[in-house]
Steps between C-alpha positions, in 0.01 A plus 500: 500500500607279211350606170419255220694634202456452128774323308694689233303342214176603673619859549565532128125489441474837678759688291236703316335842505139381507272717715765772544293764320197417716708516817662832407162645403350399835803631689465842338122501554540421871806711579539750219783525248761645734429402861709722727574224746853383443645202320275237342601140567363218285523182709549189287512733202652237272666632186406860584227558243263669748780710650614606152144596408469722809837660436404581142185688603611671820797652678487244779798290602395134467696203631439126463569246773489142373651172619571377146853586377396480133218749557729745679745481209215563254402810699851639473500439124172693481647789696300427815660508845469155659643296785461139603283451807230298670144629546504387864825677589563774242771762527330813637681830458247746642454673164200289396169682470292251300548122485341300218396135491395408146360145483757390756317427825330186366845350435606533866410152617617253763422140581171585670221754485608642837857559385382639167272751669786599730733557203252708305431707810868544586590614147262793551552572870878528464428826315285652773756771566459874564663592167281268287184687407322247279509144375370429150373146439389350170374150566294217355151465642344154498136510605336167580150367478543371852683649799826615336593138433651536149827659604541245778439209260754634249754537781450141615537366145804707398702444819445123513759297303246226428210729405736716292612190310137417427438865409781498243350194333150650495637830363632319192138424409348815656751786443293749701597308814873539437689667786859621513492449877439124513708348780559837668160648571309820437246666731235708328235671712166675466464877536374460857788267587764742372344785696526285813868436422559874461326567831698228673819667374389835644368671187163618378377553144502871421382446142466215253427421137321186384633331188299342222377145547699241308347202327464200730512179299275205581789292644590787732140531610541146632726662761195707602646820353229763454716786368864593438626855472796719591432775753722786611510634856654806659579418862589732785583422865182419692613727783749777550859395553686685776 
């Protein structure tokens, strides 16, 4: 499966530690401070801010896997173990006990909804292994006024070269519609949609935490967005693995 990838100048917009404290807080609340379940892997962990936060408050070994060379280098400078790798075919050592996906799944997009769903599912299902006890997911939730349409509309706009060009022009006048993913695509989903993705990948939700609702501007409401929040999920295999 060919993944639509952000350009280097687009990736730079994600070199920040926003939301890390919230993610670490939810991780500890769902798993405890020192989960006795092996190595923690942060998929698409960027510059290592989340991994560093976990290391500073626990005795767990945390490793980042990210496809961006600059991010991997930043991890090393921060004292975080990191290797370059793809979410769809990561290096698996057998030591992993918990795998984290912090605001990463919505960036796994292809040229169509079918391929995008397959990628998001595969990124999770590749970790359905006997030694992996849990998957921790922190993800954007886009609830719609009508039939989960908001995330689909945003995907169609951001992946289309023509619609993205129009979107960039509109965003100059309406900054709240600016997107760092124009021309590449981004696939947000509702809570129910993400749970279906988890189930499709072979996982069930053991526990979850609902984030606070963010402000939805009037222009964004034109995309039929009812609510935006960040939820955290603790996933476990939906059936025993022999």
